[in-house]
C-alpha positions in Angstrom: -69.2 239.9 25.9 -69.5 240.0 29.6 -67.7 243.0 31.0 -66.8 241.0 34.1 -64.3 239.0 32.1 -62.7 242.0 30.5 -60.2 244.4 31.9 -59.0 247.6 30.2 -55.8 249.4 31.3 -54.3 252.6 29.9 -50.7 253.4 30.6 -47.9 255.7 29.4 -45.0 253.9 27.6 -42.3 256.4 26.6 -44.0 258.4 23.8 -47.0 256.1 23.5 -50.3 255.6 25.2 -50.6 251.9 25.7 -54.1 250.4 25.9 -54.3 246.8 27.1 -57.5 244.9 26.8 -57.4 241.6 28.6 -60.3 239.1 28.3 -60.7 235.4 29.0 -59.3 234.1 25.7 -56.3 236.5 25.4 -55.7 240.1 25.0 -54.9 243.0 22.7 -52.4 245.8 23.1 -52.7 249.1 21.2 -50.0 251.7 21.2 -51.1 255.1 20.1 -49.2 258.4 19.7 -50.7 261.4 21.4 -52.6 262.6 18.3 -54.2 259.1 17.8 -55.1 259.0 21.5 -56.7 262.4 21.4 -58.7 261.3 18.3 -59.8 258.1 20.0 -60.9 260.1 23.1 -62.9 262.5 20.9 -64.6 259.6 19.0 -65.4 257.9 22.3 -66.9 261.1 23.8 -69.1 261.6 20.7 -70.2 258.0 20.6 -71.0 257.9 24.3 -73.0 261.1 24.1 -74.9 259.8 21.1 -75.6 256.5 22.9 -76.9 258.4 26.0 -79.2 260.6 23.8 -80.6 257.5 22.0 -81.4 256.0 25.4 -83.7 259.0 26.1 -85.7 258.5 22.9 -88.9 256.5 23.5 -90.3 254.6 20.6 -94.0 254.1 21.0 
């Protein structure tokens, strides 16, 4: 999917973290409590780090 057609917003809604993902055919809303949001952040950090490390590996 082309990132130009997608917008991701993160807001606070009372006791929830609201993540809204808008794309050309609709959208999704996720409401996470603080523990779920922290868990998601940790998973994203780990996955991004893994992805960056894999980019540095050359396959000859």
